[in-house]
TIVEX-291409 format. One record per residue (C-alpha): residue number from 1; y, x, z; residue in one letter. Coordinates in steps of 0.25 Angstrom, whole numbers, plus 5000, padded with zeros to 4 digits. Layout:
BEGIN
[NUM; [Y; X; Z]; "A"],
...
//
This chain:
BEGIN
[1; [5000; 5000; 5000]; "M"],
[2; [5010; 5011; 5003]; "K"],
[3; [5011; 5017; 4989]; "N"],
[4; [5012; 5009; 4976]; "Q"],
[5; [5001; 5018; 4970]; "K"],
[6; [4991; 5012; 4980]; "F"],
[7; [4995; 4998; 4977]; "L"],
[8; [4985; 4996; 4966]; "F"],
[9; [4974; 5003; 4974]; "L"],
[10; [4976; 4993; 4985]; "F"],
[11; [4977; 4981; 4976]; "T"],
[12; [4963; 4985; 4970]; "I"],
[13; [4957; 4988; 4984]; "I"],
[14; [4962; 4975; 4990]; "S"],
[15; [4957; 4967; 4979]; "F"],
[16; [4943; 4973; 4978]; "L"],
[17; [4941; 4973; 4994]; "T"],
[18; [4945; 4959; 4996]; "F"],
[19; [4936; 4954; 4984]; "N"],
[20; [4924; 4961; 4990]; "N"],
[21; [4927; 4959; 5005]; "A"],
[22; [4917; 4951; 5013]; "S"],
[23; [4923; 4942; 5024]; "F"],
[24; [4910; 4938; 5030]; "S"],
[25; [4913; 4946; 5042]; "Q"],
[26; [4917; 4938; 5054]; "E"],
[27; [4931; 4941; 5058]; "V"],
[28; [4937; 4937; 5071]; "T"],
[29; [4951; 4932; 5070]; "M"],
[30; [4962; 4931; 5081]; "K"],
[31; [4968; 4918; 5077]; "K"],
[32; [4967; 4915; 5062]; "N"],
[33; [4952; 4913; 5058]; "T"],
[34; [4955; 4906; 5045]; "N"],
[35; [4959; 4919; 5037]; "L"],
[36; [4957; 4919; 5022]; "T"],
[37; [4948; 4930; 5016]; "D"],
[38; [4960; 4938; 5012]; "M"],
[39; [4966; 4937; 5026]; "Q"],
[40; [4953; 4941; 5032]; "K"],
[41; [4951; 4953; 5022]; "Y"],
[42; [4965; 4958; 5025]; "V"],
[43; [4966; 4956; 5041]; "T"],
[44; [4951; 4958; 5044]; "Q"],
[45; [4947; 4968; 5034]; "H"],
[46; [4959; 4976; 5031]; "N"],
[47; [4961; 4971; 5017]; "G"],
[48; [4973; 4972; 5008]; "T"],
[49; [4978; 4961; 4999]; "E"],
[50; [4982; 4963; 4985]; "T"],
[51; [4997; 4966; 4983]; "P"],
[52; [5006; 4955; 4977]; "F"],
[53; [4995; 4945; 4979]; "H"],
[54; [4996; 4941; 4993]; "N"],
[55; [5003; 4930; 5000]; "E"],
[56; [5016; 4937; 5007]; "Y"],
[57; [5019; 4949; 4998]; "W"],
[58; [5031; 4942; 4992]; "N"],
[59; [5034; 4932; 5003]; "N"],
[60; [5049; 4931; 5006]; "K"],
[61; [5049; 4920; 5016]; "E"],
[62; [5055; 4922; 5030]; "E"],
[63; [5044; 4922; 5041]; "G"],
[64; [5034; 4930; 5048]; "I"],
[65; [5020; 4936; 5045]; "Y"],
[66; [5010; 4934; 5055]; "V"],
[67; [4996; 4940; 5057]; "D"],
[68; [4986; 4930; 5049]; "V"],
[69; [4976; 4932; 5060]; "V"],
[70; [4983; 4932; 5073]; "S"],
[71; [4997; 4925; 5069]; "G"],
[72; [5004; 4937; 5076]; "E"],
[73; [5018; 4939; 5069]; "P"],
[74; [5018; 4952; 5061]; "L"],
[75; [5029; 4953; 5051]; "F"],
[76; [5043; 4946; 5047]; "S"],
[77; [5048; 4942; 5034]; "S"],
[78; [5061; 4949; 5038]; "N"],
[79; [5053; 4963; 5037]; "D"],
[80; [5046; 4959; 5024]; "K"],
[81; [5050; 4966; 5011]; "Y"],
[82; [5045; 4968; 4997]; "D"],
[83; [5038; 4982; 4997]; "S"],
[84; [5033; 4980; 4982]; "K"],
[85; [5019; 4982; 4987]; "T"],
[86; [5014; 4968; 4986]; "G"],
[87; [5011; 4966; 5001]; "W"],
[88; [5020; 4960; 5011]; "P"],
[89; [5028; 4972; 5017]; "S"],
[90; [5036; 4972; 5030]; "F"],
[91; [5045; 4983; 5037]; "T"],
[92; [5040; 4979; 5051]; "K"],
[93; [5032; 4970; 5059]; "P"],
[94; [5038; 4959; 5068]; "I"],
[95; [5031; 4966; 5080]; "K"],
[96; [5026; 4981; 5079]; "D"],
[97; [5016; 4979; 5090]; "K"],
[98; [5009; 4968; 5082]; "E"],
[99; [5005; 4979; 5071]; "I"],
[100; [4994; 4989; 5073]; "V"],
[101; [4994; 5001; 5064]; "E"],
[102; [4981; 5009; 5060]; "K"],
[103; [4978; 5020; 5050]; "V"],
[104; [4972; 5016; 5038]; "D"],
[105; [4965; 5026; 5029]; "K"],
[106; [4958; 5016; 5019]; "Q"],
[107; [4957; 5020; 5004]; "F"],
[108; [4961; 5034; 5008]; "G"],
[109; [4976; 5030; 5011]; "I"],
[110; [4981; 5032; 5025]; "K"],
[111; [4989; 5020; 5029]; "R"],
[112; [4994; 5012; 5041]; "T"],
[113; [4987; 4999; 5043]; "E"],
[114; [4994; 4988; 5051]; "V"],
[115; [4986; 4977; 5058]; "R"],
[116; [4990; 4966; 5067]; "S"],
[117; [4989; 4969; 5082]; "K"],
[118; [4985; 4955; 5087]; "S"],
[119; [4974; 4952; 5076]; "A"],
[120; [4971; 4966; 5071]; "D"],
[121; [4973; 4961; 5057]; "S"],
[122; [4975; 4971; 5046]; "H"],
[123; [4989; 4968; 5040]; "L"],
[124; [4992; 4980; 5030]; "G"],
[125; [4998; 4993; 5031]; "H"],
[126; [5011; 4999; 5035]; "V"],
[127; [5018; 5010; 5027]; "F"],
[128; [5031; 5019; 5029]; "N"],
[129; [5037; 5015; 5016]; "D"],
[130; [5045; 5003; 5020]; "G"],
[131; [5060; 5001; 5019]; "P"],
[132; [5066; 5013; 5027]; "K"],
[133; [5078; 5004; 5032]; "E"],
[134; [5068; 4995; 5039]; "K"],
[135; [5059; 5006; 5045]; "G"],
[136; [5051; 5011; 5034]; "G"],
[137; [5038; 5003; 5036]; "L"],
[138; [5031; 4994; 5026]; "R"],
[139; [5021; 4985; 5032]; "Y"],
[140; [5012; 4981; 5020]; "C"],
[141; [5005; 4969; 5025]; "I"],
[142; [4994; 4960; 5019]; "N"],
[143; [4998; 4945; 5017]; "S"],
[144; [4984; 4941; 5021]; "A"],
[145; [4986; 4947; 5035]; "S"],
[146; [4998; 4938; 5038]; "M"],
[147; [5003; 4924; 5039]; "R"],
[148; [5017; 4921; 5035]; "F"],
[149; [5025; 4911; 5044]; "I"],
[150; [5038; 4906; 5037]; "P"],
[151; [5050; 4907; 5046]; "K"],
[152; [5051; 4891; 5045]; "K"],
[153; [5037; 4890; 5051]; "D"],
[154; [5038; 4901; 5062]; "M"],
[155; [5042; 4892; 5074]; "K"],
[156; [5031; 4881; 5071]; "K"],
[157; [5020; 4892; 5069]; "E"],
[158; [5024; 4898; 5083]; "G"],
[159; [5032; 4910; 5078]; "Y"],
[160; [5046; 4905; 5082]; "G"],
[161; [5048; 4917; 5091]; "E"],
[162; [5049; 4925; 5078]; "Y"],
[163; [5060; 4917; 5071]; "L"],
[164; [5070; 4927; 5077]; "Y"],
[165; [5066; 4936; 5066]; "L"],
[166; [5073; 4927; 5056]; "F"],
[167; [5085; 4923; 5065]; "N"],
[168; [5092; 4936; 5069]; "K"],
[169; [5106; 4930; 5068]; "D"],
[170; [5103; 4921; 5080]; "K"],
[171; [5105; 4926; 5095]; "K"],
[172; [5091; 4922; 5099]; "D"],
[173; [5085; 4927; 5086]; "A"],
[174; [5079; 4940; 5090]; "A"],
[175; [5075; 4943; 5104]; "A"],
[176; [5079; 4957; 5103]; "V"],
[177; [5090; 4962; 5094]; "K"],
[178; [5089; 4977; 5099]; "E"],
[179; [5079; 4986; 5106]; "E"],
[180; [5079; 5000; 5112]; "K"],
[181; [5070; 5012; 5110]; "A"],
[182; [5071; 5025; 5118]; "I"],
[183; [5064; 5037; 5112]; "L"],
[184; [5064; 5052; 5116]; "A"],
[185; [5059; 5062; 5105]; "G"],
[186; [5067; 5075; 5107]; "G"],
[187; [5081; 5078; 5106]; "C"],
[188; [5088; 5064; 5105]; "F"],
[189; [5098; 5069; 5094]; "W"],
[190; [5088; 5068; 5083]; "G"],
[191; [5081; 5056; 5088]; "M"],
[192; [5094; 5048; 5088]; "E"],
[193; [5098; 5053; 5074]; "E"],
[194; [5085; 5048; 5067]; "L"],
[195; [5082; 5036; 5075]; "V"],
[196; [5096; 5031; 5074]; "G"],
[197; [5095; 5030; 5059]; "K"],
[198; [5084; 5020; 5059]; "L"],
[199; [5087; 5006; 5054]; "D"],
[200; [5088; 4996; 5066]; "G"],
[201; [5093; 5006; 5076]; "I"],
[202; [5105; 5000; 5082]; "K"],
[203; [5109; 5012; 5091]; "S"],
[204; [5104; 5025; 5097]; "I"],
[205; [5108; 5034; 5108]; "K"],
[206; [5102; 5047; 5114]; "V"],
[207; [5100; 5049; 5129]; "G"],
[208; [5090; 5052; 5140]; "Y"],
[209; [5079; 5044; 5146]; "T"],
[210; [5066; 5046; 5154]; "G"],
[211; [5071; 5055; 5165]; "G"],
[212; [5073; 5055; 5180]; "K"],
[213; [5088; 5056; 5182]; "V"],
[214; [5100; 5047; 5180]; "K"],
[215; [5110; 5050; 5169]; "N"],
[216; [5104; 5062; 5163]; "P"],
[217; [5112; 5071; 5154]; "N"],
[218; [5108; 5081; 5143]; "Y"],
[219; [5109; 5093; 5152]; "G"],
[220; [5100; 5087; 5162]; "L"],
[221; [5090; 5081; 5152]; "V"],
[222; [5089; 5094; 5144]; "S"],
[223; [5083; 5101; 5156]; "T"],
[224; [5071; 5092; 5156]; "G"],
[225; [5072; 5089; 5171]; "L"],
[226; [5077; 5075; 5170]; "T"],
[227; [5065; 5070; 5163]; "G"],
[228; [5074; 5063; 5152]; "D"],
[229; [5071; 5063; 5137]; "A"],
[230; [5081; 5064; 5126]; "E"],
[231; [5080; 5050; 5120]; "A"],
[232; [5086; 5040; 5111]; "I"],
[233; [5089; 5025; 5114]; "E"],
[234; [5088; 5017; 5102]; "V"],
[235; [5093; 5003; 5100]; "T"],
[236; [5087; 4996; 5088]; "F"],
[237; [5085; 4982; 5081]; "D"],
[238; [5071; 4978; 5082]; "P"],
[239; [5073; 4969; 5070]; "N"],
[240; [5076; 4981; 5062]; "K"],
[241; [5067; 4992; 5067]; "I"],
[242; [5055; 4991; 5077]; "S"],
[243; [5053; 4999; 5089]; "Y"],
[244; [5040; 5005; 5083]; "E"],
[245; [5047; 5009; 5070]; "K"],
[246; [5057; 5017; 5079]; "I"],
[247; [5046; 5024; 5087]; "L"],
[248; [5039; 5027; 5074]; "R"],
[249; [5052; 5034; 5069]; "F"],
[250; [5053; 5041; 5083]; "F"],
[251; [5039; 5047; 5080]; "F"],
[252; [5043; 5052; 5067]; "Q"],
[253; [5056; 5059; 5071]; "I"],
[254; [5051; 5067; 5083]; "H"],
[255; [5038; 5074; 5087]; "N"],
[256; [5030; 5065; 5097]; "P"],
[257; [5019; 5075; 5098]; "T"],
[258; [5027; 5086; 5105]; "T"],
[259; [5028; 5085; 5120]; "L"],
[260; [5042; 5086; 5126]; "N"],
[261; [5047; 5093; 5113]; "Q"],
[262; [5054; 5090; 5100]; "Q"],
[263; [5056; 5102; 5091]; "G"],
[264; [5063; 5113; 5099]; "N"],
[265; [5067; 5103; 5110]; "D"],
[266; [5057; 5105; 5122]; "V"],
[267; [5057; 5097; 5135]; "G"],
[268; [5054; 5084; 5141]; "T"],
[269; [5067; 5079; 5137]; "Q"],
[270; [5062; 5080; 5122]; "Y"],
[271; [5049; 5072; 5125]; "R"],
[272; [5045; 5061; 5115]; "S"],
[273; [5046; 5047; 5122]; "A"],
[274; [5047; 5033; 5120]; "I"],
[275; [5054; 5025; 5131]; "F"],
[276; [5050; 5011; 5129]; "Y"],
[277; [5059; 4999; 5133]; "M"],
[278; [5048; 4988; 5135]; "N"],
[279; [5033; 4986; 5134]; "D"],
[280; [5033; 4983; 5119]; "E"],
[281; [5040; 4996; 5116]; "Q"],
[282; [5030; 5004; 5124]; "K"],
[283; [5018; 4997; 5117]; "Q"],
[284; [5024; 5001; 5103]; "V"],
[285; [5026; 5015; 5107]; "A"],
[286; [5012; 5017; 5113]; "E"],
[287; [5006; 5010; 5101]; "D"],
[288; [5014; 5019; 5091]; "L"],
[289; [5010; 5032; 5098]; "I"],
[290; [4996; 5028; 5097]; "K"],
[291; [4998; 5026; 5082]; "K"],
[292; [5006; 5039; 5081]; "A"],
[293; [4994; 5047; 5087]; "D"],
[294; [4984; 5040; 5078]; "K"],
[295; [4992; 5042; 5066]; "S"],
[296; [4990; 5057; 5065]; "G"],
[297; [5003; 5060; 5059]; "V"],
[298; [5009; 5067; 5071]; "F"],
[299; [5006; 5082; 5075]; "P"],
[300; [5000; 5079; 5088]; "G"],
[301; [4998; 5068; 5099]; "K"],
[302; [5010; 5059; 5102]; "I"],
[303; [5016; 5063; 5116]; "V"],
[304; [5028; 5053; 5116]; "T"],
[305; [5029; 5046; 5129]; "Q"],
[306; [5031; 5031; 5130]; "V"],
[307; [5039; 5028; 5143]; "V"],
[308; [5046; 5016; 5148]; "K"],
[309; [5061; 5017; 5145]; "A"],
[310; [5071; 5021; 5157]; "G"],
[311; [5085; 5023; 5157]; "K"],
[312; [5091; 5029; 5145]; "F"],
[313; [5103; 5038; 5147]; "Y"],
[314; [5113; 5040; 5136]; "D"],
[315; [5115; 5055; 5132]; "A"],
[316; [5128; 5061; 5131]; "E"],
[317; [5138; 5057; 5120]; "E"],
[318; [5137; 5070; 5112]; "Y"],
[319; [5122; 5067; 5111]; "H"],
[320; [5123; 5053; 5105]; "Q"],
[321; [5123; 5054; 5089]; "D"],
[322; [5122; 5069; 5091]; "Y"],
[323; [5117; 5072; 5076]; "L"],
[324; [5127; 5062; 5070]; "K"],
[325; [5138; 5070; 5078]; "K"],
[326; [5131; 5084; 5074]; "N"],
[327; [5125; 5083; 5061]; "P"],
[328; [5114; 5093; 5059]; "G"],
[329; [5112; 5095; 5074]; "G"],
[330; [5099; 5098; 5081]; "Y"],
[331; [5088; 5088; 5079]; "T"],
[332; [5073; 5090; 5080]; "C"],
[333; [5070; 5076; 5074]; "H"],
[334; [5066; 5072; 5060]; "K"],
[335; [5059; 5061; 5053]; "I"],
[336; [5044; 5065; 5050]; "R"],
[337; [5040; 5057; 5038]; "K"],
[338; [5025; 5061; 5040]; "D"],
[339; [5025; 5055; 5055]; "W"],
[340; [5024; 5041; 5050]; "V"],
[341; [5012; 5033; 5056]; "F"],
//
């Protein structure tokens, strides 16, 4: 699915496999036991539909797409776009935690499979060739793995709580307009510069957190005696960028495998850490670290700490936007394109 040169291959494979597949095996469904042969083939046997000949590839109606087996909401029409591949494509799921990723080496091509968490349904694959301005991911999903709920029917079908996705101009439209993320990954100058360029970031500042003293300053923190880490506090719009996408980028721009060190900077103040704001962020961080370790793209085991967020102390003014004020200044951070998982 990722490259157009594979399009013909997958069309032939999906056609032959489906026409020869046997569905005599008894399959236990979570909720929907009245699946069509194609729905069973895709969700229970990891099948792939024929491109341009499936129900939702060109659907432009407002609404949400739910797991055809469990009914769990998966994707919104707000995040659907035409990828020219012939399969429904989305830039992000409604809830990152409802999507499970697995390495798929079928047909000699290494890809990332996506499955639904609640029903363990095969959905499709995710690639990193999506629209850059929306996070850079493309969730390429089989129509047969989903059921579409039009916006006008969402309330009567029990999905009224998701109407906020389509009514963002109302005060009560979205329960959360902004969220915060606190991350440590070495010198905060480089972290601030790169993360601050992501679409959906509303504001970002550098500071100190995780230590034992009140109102620490750079001089104290640099001794390593306060226990603080140099960190960034990111305020972001979850309707534009997810917490998981921020963390994935975080793992790309610093080395999460070096203990208390980033480049030439050594000390506990330069440790890799995620300071979670709530249980959901904690779960996302822990799950992502497991995926990162399993991916094999990093040079060693992930040593990033996952710690409950405490007080964040703003760093001195001359540290804020340091690399904007001092172009070409010191940084040990860069985007590693091969550290995508």
